[in-house]
Backbone as numpy.savetxt, mean C-alpha at the origin, in Angstrom:
# Nx Ny Nz CAx CAy CAz Cx Cy Cz
40.18 -16.05 -11.28 39.32 -14.66 -11.34 40.27 -13.48 -11.22
39.97 -12.68 -12.31 41.10 -11.50 -12.49 40.52 -10.38 -11.27
41.49 -9.61 -11.25 41.54 -8.40 -10.25 40.23 -7.64 -10.75
40.08 -7.52 -11.87 39.22 -6.58 -12.60 37.71 -7.11 -12.23
37.62 -8.49 -12.50 36.47 -9.09 -12.14 36.03 -9.04 -10.66
37.01 -9.26 -9.72 36.70 -9.15 -8.35 36.36 -7.83 -7.94
37.03 -6.57 -8.59 36.63 -5.33 -8.34 35.10 -5.04 -8.64
34.83 -5.53 -9.92 33.39 -5.19 -10.38 32.30 -5.89 -9.52
32.78 -7.11 -9.04 31.80 -7.97 -8.21 31.66 -7.25 -6.83
32.81 -6.81 -6.25 32.77 -5.91 -4.99 32.06 -4.77 -5.04
32.08 -4.09 -6.21 31.47 -2.74 -6.22 29.83 -3.06 -6.35
29.44 -4.15 -7.16 28.08 -4.60 -7.17 27.50 -5.04 -5.87
28.21 -5.83 -5.07 27.91 -6.28 -3.91 27.64 -5.26 -2.82
28.62 -4.41 -2.74 28.47 -3.22 -1.73 27.26 -2.31 -2.25
26.99 -2.00 -3.47 25.91 -1.31 -3.81 24.40 -2.07 -3.38
24.40 -3.37 -3.57 23.23 -4.05 -3.28 23.05 -4.26 -1.96
24.21 -4.36 -1.14 24.19 -4.41 0.45 23.43 -2.94 1.00
23.98 -1.79 0.43 23.43 -0.43 0.74 21.76 -0.45 0.52
21.48 -0.85 -0.63 20.18 -0.87 -1.15 19.33 -1.80 -0.19
19.97 -3.04 0.18 19.18 -3.90 1.03 18.92 -3.37 2.52
19.92 -2.55 3.00 19.56 -2.03 4.11 18.62 -0.78 4.09
18.39 -0.18 2.92 17.30 0.65 2.77 16.07 0.04 2.74
16.10 -1.17 2.10 14.86 -2.22 2.01 14.24 -2.69 3.20
15.41 -2.80 4.24 14.92 -3.26 5.62 14.16 -2.20 6.26
14.80 -0.92 6.23 14.09 0.04 6.98 12.72 0.37 6.37
12.56 0.37 5.12 11.30 0.62 4.56 10.27 -0.41 4.99
10.54 -1.66 4.92 9.64 -2.81 5.26 9.14 -2.52 6.73
10.10 -2.06 7.55 9.68 -1.81 8.82 8.79 -0.56 9.02
9.01 0.37 8.24 8.05 1.65 8.44 6.79 1.20 7.81
6.71 0.19 6.86 5.47 -0.08 6.32 4.48 -1.02 7.35
5.13 -1.45 8.40 4.32 -2.30 9.29 3.21 -1.65 9.89
3.41 -0.30 10.19 2.55 0.44 10.89 1.15 0.66 9.87
1.38 0.43 8.55 0.32 0.64 7.48 -0.45 -0.70 7.17
0.08 -1.79 7.81 -0.54 -3.18 7.37 -1.97 -2.95 7.78
-2.98 -3.52 6.68 -4.27 -3.46 6.96 -4.80 -4.64 8.00
-4.08 -5.69 7.74 -4.46 -6.96 8.50 -3.25 -7.47 9.46
-3.45 -8.20 10.38 -2.48 -8.84 11.04 -1.44 -9.71 10.29
-2.08 -10.43 9.37 -1.41 -11.33 8.27 -0.36 -10.52 7.59
-0.83 -9.29 7.10 0.17 -8.38 6.30 1.20 -7.86 7.12
0.77 -7.49 8.48 1.91 -7.29 9.52 2.88 -8.18 9.55
2.50 -9.48 9.86 3.52 -10.51 9.98 4.42 -10.69 8.81
3.80 -10.44 7.66 4.34 -10.72 6.39 5.57 -9.62 6.18
5.14 -8.50 6.60 6.26 -7.22 6.43 7.40 -7.48 7.47
7.09 -7.79 8.64 8.02 -8.12 9.64 8.87 -9.28 9.22
8.29 -10.22 8.58 9.08 -11.48 8.05 10.09 -11.01 6.86
9.46 -10.14 6.00 10.32 -9.65 5.03 11.40 -8.85 5.53
11.25 -7.95 6.50 12.40 -7.43 7.08 13.59 -8.25 7.56
12.95 -9.35 8.18 13.88 -10.20 8.92 14.70 -11.06 7.97
14.03 -11.40 6.78 14.64 -12.01 5.77 15.72 -11.13 4.84
15.30 -10.01 4.83 16.32 -8.99 4.30 17.44 -9.04 5.11
17.43 -8.93 6.26 18.55 -8.87 7.16 19.47 -10.22 7.04
18.77 -11.36 6.77 19.66 -12.55 6.52 20.25 -12.29 5.11
19.56 -11.60 4.14 20.26 -11.68 2.87 21.40 -10.60 2.85
21.32 -9.45 3.88 22.42 -8.49 3.97 23.50 -9.12 4.63
23.33 -10.07 5.65 24.47 -10.94 6.17 25.26 -11.77 5.09
24.34 -12.24 4.17 24.99 -13.21 3.22 25.95 -12.34 2.20
25.26 -11.23 1.97 26.06 -10.35 1.02 27.38 -9.74 1.79
27.15 -9.48 3.07 28.43 -9.18 3.77 29.37 -10.16 3.77
29.09 -11.41 3.97 29.92 -12.58 4.05 30.52 -12.72 2.50
29.98 -12.49 1.53 30.34 -12.66 0.18 31.39 -11.54 -0.10
31.15 -10.22 0.43 32.22 -9.35 0.32 33.43 -9.63 1.00
33.58 -10.17 2.18 34.61 -10.62 3.01 35.31 -11.67 2.18
34.64 -12.70 1.76 35.27 -13.73 1.10 35.95 -13.39 0.07
35.43 -12.36 -0.81 36.19 -11.84 -2.01 37.44 -10.91 -1.55
37.70 -10.68 -0.18 38.66 -9.80 0.27 38.48 -8.50 0.40
37.11 -8.21 0.29 36.71 -6.73 0.56 36.28 -6.55 1.96
36.07 -5.30 2.31 35.48 -4.86 3.61 34.08 -4.15 3.42
33.02 -4.64 4.02 31.92 -3.89 3.74 31.90 -2.55 4.45
31.09 -1.77 3.85 31.15 -0.15 4.58 30.25 -0.26 5.86
30.95 -0.09 6.94 30.08 -0.14 8.15 29.04 1.00 8.21
29.29 2.01 7.30 28.19 3.05 7.34 26.94 2.91 6.68
26.90 1.53 5.85 25.90 1.04 5.08 24.58 1.00 5.86
24.45 0.28 6.90 23.15 0.32 7.63 22.68 1.57 8.06
23.53 2.53 8.35 22.98 3.84 8.98 22.55 4.68 7.74
23.21 4.47 6.55 22.81 5.15 5.37 21.35 4.58 4.96
21.27 3.36 5.00 19.94 2.74 4.63 19.02 3.35 5.53
19.10 3.60 6.93 18.08 4.06 7.73 17.77 5.51 7.33
18.94 6.32 6.98 18.80 7.57 6.73 17.92 7.78 5.43
18.19 6.89 4.41 17.69 7.06 3.05 16.10 6.73 3.25
15.90 5.58 4.02 14.53 5.27 4.36 13.62 6.28 5.02
14.37 6.90 6.07 13.83 8.11 6.63 13.33 9.20 5.84
14.26 9.57 5.08 14.08 10.72 4.06 12.84 10.27 3.10
13.05 9.00 2.71 11.91 8.67 1.72 10.48 8.72 2.43
10.44 8.36 3.70 9.15 8.12 4.37 8.49 9.57 4.58
9.54 10.49 5.00 9.01 12.01 5.18 8.48 12.45 3.79
9.24 12.35 2.72 8.88 12.72 1.41 7.66 12.31 0.89
7.40 11.05 1.00 6.19 10.50 0.51 4.79 10.54 1.45
5.02 11.35 2.42 3.89 11.64 3.08 3.01 12.83 2.61
3.79 13.44 1.68 3.25 14.58 0.80 2.84 14.03 -0.70
3.01 12.73 -0.77 2.71 12.08 -2.14 1.45 11.31 -2.02
0.63 11.05 -3.17 -0.46 10.23 -3.20 0.05 8.78 -2.75
-0.78 8.05 -2.46 -0.38 6.62 -2.06 0.25 5.67 -3.13
-0.21 5.87 -4.30 0.13 5.19 -5.38 1.79 5.47 -5.75
2.08 6.87 -5.66 3.36 7.19 -5.88 4.34 6.67 -4.98
4.02 6.73 -3.50 4.83 6.11 -2.70 5.11 4.62 -2.92
4.02 3.90 -3.37 4.43 2.37 -3.63 5.11 2.33 -4.95
4.83 3.15 -5.87 5.77 3.11 -7.00 7.16 3.40 -6.81
7.54 4.20 -5.81 8.88 4.38 -5.24 9.30 3.18 -4.62
8.64 2.35 -3.73 9.04 1.19 -3.25 9.32 0.18 -4.44
8.51 0.04 -5.31 8.60 -0.62 -6.56 9.85 -0.44 -7.27
10.40 0.82 -7.41 11.49 1.14 -8.14 12.77 0.62 -7.50
12.76 0.77 -6.18 13.84 0.16 -5.30 13.99 -1.27 -5.60
12.72 -2.13 -5.60 12.92 -3.47 -5.58 13.38 -3.83 -7.10
12.88 -3.12 -7.99 13.47 -3.34 -9.49 14.94 -3.11 -9.59
15.39 -2.23 -8.96 16.97 -1.98 -8.82 17.58 -3.03 -8.45
17.11 -3.45 -7.19 17.66 -4.63 -6.32 17.57 -5.95 -7.23
16.52 -6.05 -7.94 16.29 -7.35 -8.77 17.20 -7.31 -10.10
17.29 -6.03 -10.64 18.19 -5.99 -11.69 19.82 -6.11 -11.53
20.21 -5.47 -10.26 21.54 -5.91 -9.76 21.88 -7.18 -9.67
20.76 -7.83 -8.82 20.98 -9.21 -8.60 21.27 -10.04 -9.80
20.54 -9.78 -10.67 20.58 -10.49 -12.18 22.02 -10.30 -12.64
22.51 -8.95 -12.66 23.87 -8.56 -13.09 24.90 -9.41 -12.31
24.77 -9.35 -10.97 25.88 -10.05 -10.27 25.83 -11.59 -10.49
24.70 -12.31 -10.68 24.57 -13.50 -11.10 25.38 -13.84 -12.51
25.27 -12.97 -13.35 26.03 -12.94 -14.74 27.57 -12.79 -14.30
27.76 -11.87 -13.46 29.26 -11.66 -13.25 29.84 -12.94 -12.47
29.03 -13.57 -11.59 29.73 -14.55 -10.88 29.88 -15.77 -11.82
28.90 -15.97 -12.66 28.99 -17.14 -13.55 30.27 -16.97 -14.40
30.54 -15.76 -14.93 31.63 -15.51 -15.73 32.95 -15.73 -14.94
32.87 -15.44 -13.66 34.12 -15.55 -12.76 34.26 -16.87 -12.22
33.20 -17.80 -12.49 33.30 -19.14 -11.95 33.09 -19.24 -10.38
32.30 -18.23 -9.81 32.07 -18.28 -8.44 30.78 -18.84 -8.26
30.78 -20.06 -8.13 29.33 -20.77 -7.69 28.73 -20.37 -6.54
29.47 -19.93 -5.58 28.75 -19.47 -4.25 28.01 -18.21 -4.43
28.69 -17.37 -5.15 28.18 -15.89 -5.29 27.00 -15.94 -6.47
27.02 -16.91 -7.15 26.00 -17.27 -8.24 24.73 -17.78 -7.40
25.08 -18.75 -6.46 23.85 -19.20 -5.65 23.26 -18.09 -4.83
24.05 -17.08 -4.31 23.48 -15.85 -3.55 22.63 -15.21 -4.48
23.16 -14.87 -5.67 22.49 -14.02 -6.60 21.08 -14.75 -6.90
21.10 -15.96 -7.02 19.85 -16.62 -7.53 18.79 -16.53 -6.27
19.45 -16.52 -5.01 18.39 -16.20 -3.70 17.89 -14.77 -3.75
18.82 -13.78 -4.20 18.46 -12.43 -4.12 17.37 -12.33 -5.24
17.48 -12.88 -6.50 16.61 -12.74 -7.55 15.22 -13.27 -7.17
15.22 -14.58 -6.57 13.96 -14.90 -5.88 13.28 -14.09 -5.11
13.99 -13.57 -4.12 13.40 -12.82 -3.21 12.80 -11.49 -3.55
13.56 -10.82 -4.44 13.10 -9.51 -4.95 12.23 -9.59 -6.06
12.14 -10.79 -6.79 10.93 -10.93 -7.79 9.54 -11.05 -7.06
9.70 -11.92 -5.86 8.48 -12.03 -5.13 7.90 -10.71 -4.54
8.93 -9.80 -4.20 8.54 -8.46 -3.60 7.97 -7.73 -4.74
8.60 -7.73 -5.74 8.07 -6.91 -6.95 6.52 -7.39 -7.44
6.33 -8.67 -7.27 4.88 -9.14 -7.56 4.10 -8.71 -6.49
4.47 -8.61 -5.31 3.66 -8.33 -3.99 3.30 -6.84 -4.34
4.12 -6.06 -4.35 4.05 -4.64 -4.52 2.97 -4.30 -5.83
3.16 -5.00 -7.05 2.51 -4.69 -8.18 0.94 -5.09 -7.87
1.00 -6.32 -6.94 -0.53 -6.59 -6.56 -1.10 -5.42 -5.71
-0.32 -4.96 -4.68 -0.96 -3.86 -3.98 -1.36 -2.80 -4.74
-0.58 -2.33 -5.76 -0.84 -1.24 -6.69 -2.11 -1.44 -7.45
-2.24 -2.79 -7.71 -3.39 -3.31 -8.65 -4.61 -3.34 -7.79
-4.38 -3.64 -6.38 -5.61 -3.56 -5.48 -5.96 -2.11 -5.22
-5.11 -1.22 -5.22 -5.27 0.23 -5.14 -6.05 0.70 -6.21
-5.64 0.36 -7.47 -6.35 0.76 -8.73 -7.78 0.15 -8.77
-7.86 -0.80 -8.21 -9.30 -1.34 -8.36 -10.33 -0.89 -7.18
-9.60 0.14 -6.42 -10.43 0.80 -5.43 -10.22 0.23 -4.04
-9.28 -0.66 -3.71 -9.10 -1.28 -2.55 -10.02 -2.27 -2.06
-9.85 -2.78 -0.91 -8.96 -2.35 0.11 -7.42 -2.91 -0.37
-6.37 -2.07 -0.12 -5.03 -2.65 -0.72 -4.49 -3.16 0.76
-3.49 -3.94 0.64 -3.08 -4.47 1.86 -2.27 -3.59 2.80
-1.99 -2.55 2.40 -1.44 -1.32 3.15 -2.42 -0.15 3.05
-2.50 0.49 4.26 -3.44 1.50 4.50 -2.61 2.71 4.07
-3.45 3.84 3.62 -2.87 5.18 3.39 -2.76 5.77 4.89
-1.61 6.55 4.81 -1.53 7.38 6.16 -2.64 8.54 6.01
-2.99 9.22 7.06 -4.00 10.26 6.82 -3.56 11.40 5.82
-2.25 11.71 5.95 -1.77 12.68 4.84 -1.91 12.26 3.35
-1.49 10.94 3.31 -1.55 10.33 1.92 -2.84 10.26 1.56
-3.90 9.87 2.38 -5.47 10.04 2.03 -5.81 11.36 1.42
-5.41 12.46 2.26 -5.85 13.69 1.97 -5.26 14.10 0.52
-3.93 13.78 0.34 -3.36 14.14 -1.01 -3.94 13.40 -1.96
-4.25 12.21 -1.87 -4.82 11.48 -2.96 -6.06 12.09 -3.42
-6.97 12.30 -2.22 -8.29 12.98 -2.50 -8.15 14.26 -3.23
-7.33 15.07 -2.95 -7.01 16.28 -3.42 -6.58 16.19 -4.91
-5.73 15.23 -5.16 -5.27 14.86 -6.59 -6.53 14.46 -7.44
-7.42 13.74 -6.90 -8.70 13.20 -7.69 -9.60 14.31 -7.84
-9.82 15.34 -7.05 -10.74 16.41 -7.03 -10.18 17.22 -8.28
-8.82 17.42 -8.30 -8.45 18.43 -9.17 -8.50 17.87 -10.68
-8.32 16.56 -10.87 -8.51 16.01 -12.03 -9.75 15.58 -12.44
-10.86 15.67 -11.78 -12.04 15.33 -12.05 -12.88 16.71 -12.53
-13.35 16.54 -13.76 -14.11 17.70 -14.47 -15.34 17.81 -13.75
-15.69 18.89 -13.00 -17.06 19.30 -12.49 -17.66 20.48 -12.97
-18.79 20.35 -13.43 -19.52 21.50 -14.07 -20.69 21.91 -13.06
-20.30 22.83 -12.08 -21.39 23.40 -11.44 -21.01 24.70 -11.08
-21.94 25.46 -10.28 -21.81 26.88 -10.07 -20.73 27.09 -9.03
-20.18 28.23 -9.08 -18.99 28.39 -8.00 -19.65 28.57 -6.85
-20.77 29.06 -6.64 -21.49 29.24 -5.31 -21.95 27.89 -4.85
-22.17 26.95 -5.72 -22.54 25.65 -5.28 -21.45 24.89 -4.65
-20.13 25.06 -5.35 -18.90 24.56 -4.95 -18.53 25.12 -3.77
-18.49 26.53 -3.44 -18.03 26.97 -2.29 -19.13 26.50 -1.14
-20.28 26.34 -1.25 -21.30 25.81 -0.32 -20.92 24.39 0.00
-20.58 23.61 -0.82 -20.24 22.09 -0.68 -18.79 22.01 0.19
-17.75 22.83 -0.29 -16.54 22.80 0.46 -16.64 23.47 1.81
-17.60 24.35 1.98 -17.80 24.99 3.19 -18.39 23.92 4.24
-19.29 23.19 3.76 -20.01 22.20 4.49 -18.84 21.15 4.89
-18.04 20.60 3.95 -17.05 19.70 4.36 -16.19 20.07 5.38
-15.70 21.43 5.02 -14.87 22.08 6.05 -15.40 22.17 7.48
-16.54 22.54 7.47 -17.13 22.86 8.98 -17.91 21.63 9.66
-18.03 20.57 8.96 -18.61 19.38 9.56 -17.97 19.05 10.92
-18.37 19.04 12.03 -17.70 18.66 13.20 -17.39 17.15 13.26
-16.20 16.74 13.77 -15.22 17.43 13.89 -14.52 17.72 12.64
-13.67 18.88 12.50 -13.44 19.28 11.09 -12.14 18.33 10.71
-12.28 18.16 9.26 -11.37 17.18 8.64 -9.92 17.59 8.92
-9.46 18.92 9.04 -8.20 19.29 9.25 -7.87 19.05 10.70
-8.82 19.19 11.53 -8.37 18.93 12.96 -8.18 17.43 13.09
-9.08 16.38 12.41 -8.84 14.96 12.52 -7.59 14.65 11.97
-7.34 15.23 10.90 -5.96 14.91 10.03 -4.62 15.19 10.92
-4.79 16.35 11.83 -3.81 16.55 12.53 -3.68 15.73 13.64
-4.52 15.07 14.13 -4.44 14.13 15.15 -4.16 12.81 14.72
-4.55 12.43 13.53 -4.48 11.09 13.06 -3.29 10.27 12.94
-2.23 11.12 12.96 -0.92 10.45 12.96 -0.59 9.48 13.92
-1.22 9.94 15.26 -0.79 9.18 16.47 -2.12 8.64 17.02
-3.02 8.58 16.30 -4.47 8.12 17.00 -4.77 6.83 16.75
-4.05 6.26 15.58 -4.32 4.92 15.17 -5.72 4.83 14.69
-6.19 3.34 14.76 -7.57 3.14 14.45 -8.74 3.91 14.91
-8.57 4.70 16.04 -9.57 5.48 16.68 -9.79 6.66 15.67
-8.69 7.04 15.30 -8.65 8.41 14.44 -9.22 8.03 13.06
-8.80 6.84 12.54 -9.35 6.33 11.29 -10.79 6.06 11.33
-11.57 5.57 12.32 -12.98 5.53 12.42 -13.62 6.82 12.61
-13.00 7.53 13.40 -13.52 8.91 13.57 -13.51 9.82 12.28
-12.45 9.64 11.39 -12.37 10.33 10.24 -13.31 9.84 9.29
-13.59 8.55 9.40 -14.57 7.81 8.30 -15.86 8.46 8.64
-16.29 8.54 9.92 -17.52 8.98 10.36 -17.85 10.58 9.97
-16.81 11.28 10.14 -16.72 12.56 9.72 -16.89 12.79 8.23
-16.21 12.05 7.52 -16.16 12.05 5.84 -17.66 11.64 5.56
-18.25 10.62 6.27 -19.52 10.12 5.67 -20.53 11.35 5.77
-20.62 12.02 6.98 -21.48 13.09 7.38 -21.15 14.36 6.29
-19.87 14.55 5.85 -19.55 15.50 4.93 -19.86 15.20 3.56
-19.56 14.06 3.21 -20.08 13.51 1.85 -21.56 13.48 1.70
-22.20 12.99 2.83 -23.70 13.08 2.53 -24.26 14.50 2.18
-23.75 15.40 3.22 -24.11 16.91 2.95 -23.80 17.35 1.57
-22.51 17.10 1.08 -22.00 17.47 -0.20 -22.80 17.01 -1.35
-23.24 15.90 -1.12 -24.21 15.04 -2.08 -25.41 15.84 -2.04
-25.94 16.23 -1.11 -27.23 16.77 -1.02 -27.12 18.22 -1.64
-26.12 18.98 -1.34 -25.83 20.28 -1.85 -25.78 20.09 -3.55
-25.04 19.15 -4.05 -24.83 19.01 -5.42 -26.19 18.80 -5.96
-27.01 17.89 -5.56 -28.38 17.70 -6.15 -29.22 19.09 -6.08
-29.07 19.81 -5.08 -29.69 20.98 -4.90 -29.42 22.04 -6.00
-27.94 21.81 -6.41 -27.45 22.87 -7.53 -27.77 22.05 -8.86
-28.29 20.88 -8.99 -28.70 20.27 -10.24 -27.49 19.55 -10.88
-26.55 19.30 -10.00 -25.29 18.50 -10.43 -25.44 17.10 -9.94
-26.29 16.41 -10.94 -26.60 15.07 -10.51 -25.36 14.06 -10.69
-24.70 14.30 -11.56 -23.49 13.49 -11.85 -22.40 13.38 -10.68
-22.37 14.79 -10.35 -21.44 14.96 -9.05 -22.03 14.38 -7.90
-23.25 14.54 -7.69 -24.05 13.81 -6.44 -23.83 12.36 -6.58
-24.09 11.74 -7.75 -23.91 10.38 -7.91 -22.47 9.87 -7.52
-21.35 10.75 -8.09 -20.03 10.24 -7.70 -19.72 10.38 -6.24
-20.29 11.38 -5.48 -20.05 11.50 -4.02 -20.79 10.36 -3.38
-21.97 9.96 -3.73 -22.49 8.63 -3.16 -21.67 7.56 -3.35
-21.20 7.35 -4.52 -20.32 6.17 -4.90 -19.17 6.11 -4.10
-18.55 7.35 -3.73 -17.40 7.36 -2.91 -17.68 7.07 -1.47
-18.84 7.70 -1.04 -19.24 7.40 0.35 -19.65 5.87 0.63
-20.25 5.27 -0.37 -20.61 3.82 -0.23 -19.50 2.82 -0.56
-18.60 3.29 -1.26 -17.48 2.46 -1.79 -18.06 1.43 -2.92
-19.01 1.97 -3.66 -19.56 1.25 -4.85 -18.76 1.83 -6.18
-18.03 2.68 -6.14 -17.42 3.28 -7.46 -16.19 2.55 -7.66
-15.31 3.30 -8.44 -14.09 2.91 -8.83 -12.83 3.34 -8.02
-13.17 4.40 -7.16 -12.21 4.95 -6.19 -12.12 4.17 -5.03
-11.22 4.65 -4.19 -11.14 4.06 -2.85 -12.42 4.27 -2.13
-12.90 3.46 -1.31 -13.97 3.66 -0.35 -13.60 4.55 0.70
-14.38 5.63 0.91 -13.97 6.48 2.15 -15.14 6.32 3.19
-16.29 5.79 2.97 -17.36 5.57 3.79 -17.84 4.19 4.02
-19.02 4.04 4.70 -19.38 2.78 5.24 -20.77 2.48 4.62
-20.97 1.57 3.89 -22.34 1.54 3.33 -23.26 0.81 4.34
-24.61 0.90 4.21 -25.71 0.28 5.16 -25.68 -1.19 4.77
-26.25 -1.88 5.80 -26.26 -3.37 5.91 -27.05 -3.77 4.57
-28.10 -3.08 4.25 -29.00 -3.42 3.21 -28.30 -3.02 1.75
-27.21 -2.49 1.66 -26.38 -2.01 0.49 -25.28 -3.22 0.34
-25.11 -4.13 1.19 -24.07 -5.11 1.07 -24.41 -6.05 0.04
-23.33 -6.63 -0.64 -23.35 -7.67 -1.74 -23.76 -9.13 -1.28
-23.75 -9.30 0.01 -23.91 -10.55 0.72 -25.27 -10.38 1.44
-26.26 -11.17 1.11 -27.49 -11.11 1.80 -27.49 -11.65 3.29
-28.10 -10.88 4.11 -28.16 -11.20 5.74 -26.54 -11.36 6.18
-25.97 -10.65 5.86 -24.31 -10.52 6.07 -24.22 -10.55 7.69
-25.03 -9.52 8.30 -24.96 -9.52 9.71 -25.24 -10.72 10.64
-25.88 -11.56 9.95 -26.34 -13.01 10.50 -25.24 -14.12 10.32
-24.23 -13.93 9.61 -23.36 -14.81 9.39 -22.16 -14.91 10.40
-21.78 -16.21 10.81 -20.62 -16.35 11.67 -19.25 -16.04 10.66
-18.22 -16.15 11.42 -16.97 -15.89 10.66 -16.75 -16.81 9.30
-17.05 -18.11 9.67 -16.86 -19.23 8.58 -17.68 -18.98 7.51
-18.90 -18.62 7.59 -19.96 -18.17 6.68 -19.72 -17.19 5.99
-19.10 -16.05 6.86 -18.80 -14.82 6.07 -17.71 -14.92 5.22
-16.62 -15.74 5.53 -15.36 -16.07 4.88 -15.70 -16.73 3.54
-16.63 -17.73 3.61 -17.13 -18.53 2.48 -17.81 -17.59 1.38
-18.77 -16.69 1.99 -19.33 -15.81 1.09 -18.52 -14.75 0.44
-17.39 -14.31 1.14 -16.52 -13.32 0.56 -15.66 -13.98 -0.60
-15.37 -15.22 -0.50 -14.51 -15.94 -1.49 -15.41 -16.10 -2.80
-16.73 -15.98 -2.77 -17.57 -16.08 -3.94 -17.78 -14.74 -4.68
-17.14 -13.57 -4.09 -17.30 -12.12 -4.71 -16.17 -12.06 -5.80
-16.78 -11.45 -7.06 -15.97 -11.36 -7.91 -15.77 -9.64 -8.37
-16.51 -8.89 -7.84 -16.52 -7.49 -8.14 -15.48 -6.92 -6.99
-14.41 -5.99 -7.39 -13.88 -5.47 -6.21 -14.48 -4.42 -5.39
-15.58 -3.88 -6.03 -16.49 -3.00 -5.24 -17.30 -3.51 -4.29
-17.63 -4.83 -4.57 -18.27 -5.63 -3.51 -17.36 -6.09 -2.35
-16.16 -6.57 -2.62 -15.15 -6.79 -1.58 -14.88 -5.49 -0.89
-14.89 -4.31 -1.39 -14.54 -3.15 -0.85 -15.65 -2.72 0.17
-16.90 -2.96 -0.18 -18.19 -2.62 0.54 -17.99 -3.50 1.97
-17.78 -4.90 1.77 -17.86 -5.75 2.77 -16.57 -5.41 3.83
-15.50 -4.99 3.29 -14.42 -4.55 4.26 -14.77 -3.33 5.01
-15.21 -2.28 4.26 -15.58 -0.97 4.91 -16.68 -1.36 6.06
-17.73 -2.11 5.83 -18.79 -2.33 6.76 -18.16 -3.36 7.76
-17.39 -4.12 7.67 -16.78 -5.10 8.64 -15.92 -4.33 9.49
-15.13 -3.57 9.04 -14.07 -2.70 9.83 -14.85 -1.68 10.65
-16.06 -1.14 10.15 -16.66 -0.27 11.07 -17.60 -0.92 12.09
-17.86 -2.23 11.93 -18.74 -2.84 12.88 -18.07 -3.90 13.55
-18.38 -5.29 13.26 -17.76 -6.23 14.20 -16.24 -6.20 13.98
-15.69 -5.87 12.90 -14.05 -5.68 12.76 -13.53 -7.09 13.00
-14.15 -8.31 12.36 -13.66 -9.67 12.66 -12.18 -9.87 11.66
-11.36 -10.06 12.30 -9.98 -10.19 11.36 -10.04 -11.27 10.43
-10.52 -12.23 10.70 -10.80 -13.37 9.76 -11.43 -12.95 8.50
-12.52 -12.19 8.60 -13.35 -11.84 7.54 -12.67 -10.76 6.81
-12.05 -9.77 7.42 -11.25 -8.64 6.68 -9.95 -9.33 6.04
-9.40 -10.30 6.53 -8.22 -10.97 6.04 -8.68 -11.80 4.73
-9.86 -12.31 4.83 -10.44 -13.28 3.53 -10.72 -12.36 2.59
-11.36 -11.22 2.86 -11.73 -10.12 1.90 -10.42 -9.67 1.14
-9.40 -9.34 1.92 -8.06 -8.91 1.55 -7.44 -9.87 0.67
-7.54 -11.22 0.93 -6.93 -12.18 -0.03 -7.91 -12.40 -1.22
-8.92 -12.23 -1.11 -10.00 -12.14 -2.29 -9.49 -11.11 -3.32
-9.51 -10.07 -2.83 -9.17 -8.77 -3.70 -7.72 -9.06 -4.30
-6.69 -9.57 -3.45 -5.43 -9.80 -3.98 -5.49 -10.71 -5.27
-6.35 -11.85 -5.10 -6.45 -12.79 -6.02 -7.19 -12.05 -7.49
-7.97 -11.15 -7.23 -8.59 -10.50 -8.35 -7.62 -9.44 -9.02
-6.76 -8.79 -8.18 -5.73 -7.94 -8.50 -4.55 -8.63 -9.17
-4.16 -9.74 -8.78 -3.09 -10.46 -9.59 -3.68 -10.86 -10.86
-4.93 -11.37 -11.05 -5.41 -11.66 -12.36 -5.20 -10.50 -13.19
-5.80 -9.23 -12.73 -5.78 -8.03 -13.50 -4.33 -7.76 -13.83
-3.24 -7.77 -13.05 -2.18 -7.38 -13.19 -1.19 -8.52 -14.07
-1.88 -9.59 -14.31 -1.16 -10.73 -15.07 -0.08 -11.36 -14.24
-0.18 -11.39 -12.85 0.73 -12.12 -12.09 0.07 -13.50 -11.85
0.85 -14.46 -12.13 0.26 -15.98 -11.92 0.68 -16.46 -10.41
């Protein structure tokens, strides 16, 4: 193995080690956004597996006669911290696309390392590269599925932070052509702003209030959306009113922000079903809007983890089919 080959391998291994340290920190920050306990465990397991890969990469660097940069883990934490802060001002999908870009870079570099190791006759590093490729391909597929879930209207495996939810809503409102009078728009926005407790006040508290803040925010949005829908109809903007109702009930193509009534659910007598019966019924759903309605209703009422997880799994299966992931 030539000195040049060794130097190239070392450079790529050090780079992928730095990126892996960033990946670990990002996985840990995502734990707080997990929608279900199963997703939370998966993220924690991903972080732990990434630590194992980092140790293996570190060992490969030493075996090649190099010295891993001790500052790497700290740089990884710093990069993840900066990314987390920045993406709070981004829509949810943009934050996920950033995660996906990182995983694609890790995947592409792992493939490059495999080619370098094959050329150099380093079977040990070739096996390590294969391990990295398998792990990063799985993560790429998972993130692609989460994005597809979000595109289908949710519920995605990861929750939006309160600020991401507000940013995403603002972006949608800016991009939706609405034709109604300025006076009617002012009245609707003022209604949303002043509906107690105010949306701004809830968002300022939401970052540290957990599920309580999420449920309170949902209740406030429901009241605001109902009033905005009524104002829209009074102004003759039936299309806007219908869209607001769709958002409130979770039956449209956007992410559900409200809770449907029991009579609006796609599963008959849903309140009477036990967990096993509800799970079986959820598995039969084929429309993402129906899954979304069940999750919104379940989380706002009994909040049975088995039912929510089943709905999440069902939507993931639909999302994978849409995204072309086998």
